[in-house]
N, C-alpha and C positions, 0 to 999 in steps of 0.2 A: 387660695386656686380654689378652682369651681369644682361644682360635683364629683368630677371625676376623679380629682385628687385621691378624695376619702375612699375610693373603691380600688386604688392602683397596691395590687401587689408584686415584691420581687420573685416570691415563691405561692407555691400551695394554691389554694383557690382565693377567688377574688373573681371581681366582674369584668375588672383590667388589668393585665400584668403590664410591666413595664420590665423588663432586663438589660442591665447594661451590660454585655458579656466583658465592658473592661475593667468593671470592677474588680476589687484582688480576689474575692470570692470563686470568680471567674479565670481568673489568669494565673491562681499561684499554680505554679510547675510547668507552664503553659505559655505562649508568646500571647502578646494584646492579639484581638482581633482585626485590628489596623494592618497587623503584619502578617498572622496567620487566620484566613477566615473558617477554618475548620468547623469552630465552638458554632458559629452561628450556620454554618452549612447543614449542621446536624440540627438546630434547634428547628429551621427553617422545613424539615424534611417531617421532624417530628411535630412541630405545629401544624402542618397541614393535613393529618392525619384526623385532629381534633375536631368534629361537626361544631366545637362552640367557637372555633375563630371564625372570626369574620372578615379581621383585616392583618394585615404586616404592617408597622411601619418603623423604619430604616434609616438610618442617618448614615451615609459613606462621606470619609473624610479622606481629600487628595493629597500629596504633598511627599518633601523629603523624609522619609521612616514611615510611610505606608506602604500597603503593599504593590507591587507592581501594574496591577489590574484588578483594584479591587471589585467594579460591577461585572467583569469578566469574570472574576471566580464565582461571585454569587448568581449569574444571570442563570446557568442552567439549573439549579437548585431553586429557583423563584420559579421558571417556568416549569419544571417538575412537580411543585410543588400547587400552584394554581391549577394544572392538569389532572391531578390525584384527587384536589379536590371535585374539579368538572365534575370528573368518572363515576364522584357519587352524589352528582346534582345539587352541588354547592358553586356556591362563587369564591374564591380567594381575593380576596383585594390586597395588593400591595401597594402600600405608598411610602416614600422616599425623598432624601433632601439629601443634595449632594455639597461638600462644602471644598470648596476649591476654586482655582484658576485654571484660564485657559493655558497659563504659563507653569504649571506644576507638571512634574515629569508624565502624569497619566495622562495629561489632554481633558480638560473640563467637558469640553464636548462630545469626544470620545466614550468616555463615561455614561452620559447622559443619554446617548444613542444607544449603549449598549443595555442600560436600564430598560428604556423604551421599549426594546426591541421585544424585554421579557415580557413585557405588561404590566410594568412599574407605572405608575402614576407618580412622575417627579416634581413637586414643587421647587419653589426657589428659598423655601427658606424652614429649618424646622419646626418654626410656630405655625406654617400654613400647614406643613404636612401634618401634626399633630392634630391639629383642627381639623383636618379632612378626615384622618383617620376616625377621630373621636365620632364624627358626622356620620362615618361610615358604620361604626357601630353603634349608632342609634343613642350614643351620649351626647350631653349637653357640656361643651368644654367650656 
């Protein structure tokens, strides 16, 4: 792993943070974020207020067992987060990848459009999205 990996912290202080909201510690007593986006929406709102945050990196999973409209669930929170940062004179970048196909119940094209309309930079793979987010954050991926 490159230089960014040494700075990743799931909690507390660190130059960069990666939070897997699907990890056991975050799903104990609540639904997985693929089903219920509440934990992600709450985190997006909180992170938008932090002036140290330059970029949010998301992965959205489509398919049976996932939320009926994951991009539609997250888009209002992402718009609000970007606007909150803008009001403070900052730019909050949001980068995402969507794992799915047009055959999924949510429809890949519809999900991509909702994210893009919310100002999200959607890339075709999680690797591309991670590299883009690292670049925005000024890190060497």
